N, C-alpha and C positions, 0 to 999 in steps of 0.2 A: 504494500500500500504506500509506503514511504517513497519507494522508487518511482511509483506512478505519479505521485505528487511532484517529485523532482523533475520528471519529464514534462509534466504539464506546466510547471513553473518555468522551465527552460523554454518551452514553446511560447508561453505568454511573454516572457522577457524578449525573446527573439522577435515576436510580432510588434511589441512596443518599440524596440530599437529600430526595426525596419520602418515603422510608421513615423518615427522621429526623423529618420534620414530622408524619407519621402517628403515630409513637411519642409525640411530645410531646403531640399532641392526645389520644391515648389516656390518657396519664398525667393530663391535666387532667380528662378524663371520669371516671376512677377516683376522683380526689380529690373531684369534685363528687358522685359517687355515695356515697362514704363520708360526706361532710358531710350529705347528705340522710338517709342511714340513721341517723346520730347524732341528727338532729333528730326523727326518728320515734321513736327509743328514748327521747327526752327528753319525750315527751308527758306531760302531767300525769296522775297516777294517777287523778284524778277523771274526766278525759276517757276514759281507758281503761275505767274502771268504767262510765261512762255508755254507752259503745259496747257493752260486754258486756251491759248491761241491755237495750239495744235488740236485740242479737243473741239474747239469751235469750227475749225476747218473740216475736221472729219465729219462732224454732224451735218454741216452744209453740203459736203461732198456726197455723203450717203443719201441725203434727202433730195438734192437737186440733180445728181448725176446717176448714182446707182439705182435709185428707185424711180427715176424719171421714165415716163412712158412716151417721151418725145425728145427730139434733139435739144441740146442745151442752147438757150438763146444768148445773145451778146451781153445782156444785162447780168444774167447769171454767171456767165464766164468772167465778166469784170469783177463781180462780187467774189468769186473764187480766187481770181488773181490777187485781189486785195487781201484776202484772208491768208494767202501764201506769203505775201509781203510782210504781214504782221508777225508771222513766225520768224522771219529773218534768218533763215538757214539756207546757205547756198546749195547744199546737197538736195534739200527738199525742193527748192526753187528749180533746180536742174531737172529733178525727177518729174515735177509738174509740167515743165516745158516739154520734156520728151513725151510725156503722156498726152498732153493737149495737142501735140503736133503729130500724133499717130496717124498713119495713112490708112490702116486696115483695122478691122475689128480684132483680129488675132494679135496684131501689134499693140493695140490698145489694152487688151487683156494682159499681156506680158508687162507692159509699162505700168498699168495700174497696180499690179502686184508689187513692183519695185517701189512705187510711190507709197503704198501702204506700209511696206516694210521700213522705209525711211522714216515715216511718221511714227511708227511704233518704236523704232530705235531712238528717236528723239525723246519720246516720253520716258523711256527707260533710263536715260542719262541722268 
């Protein structure tokens, strides 16, 4: 009976120690999460603005080009050109020009993939 109590006690002590270790690890993870969220909050406003410009262009592009059931008119094209200028990235501007000067549908499909990839890469920076 005494040996059974010792085994039970050892198991309970092991569970308590394991629980304490898990709680300590959990506290460190919470602290790490808070530190990371503070870093995200401290992103320079220029970077937030740049990201917003990219998102604005993507929304406009999806709505007015990808979902369009007709050819893009000059006013929409000018609006898209301006949205690209607000991003201020030479690589994205070049991809936009290449896409907008596509001669065939297949060429446009290839070029739009490159444009979208450049936009995503810009957001990831």
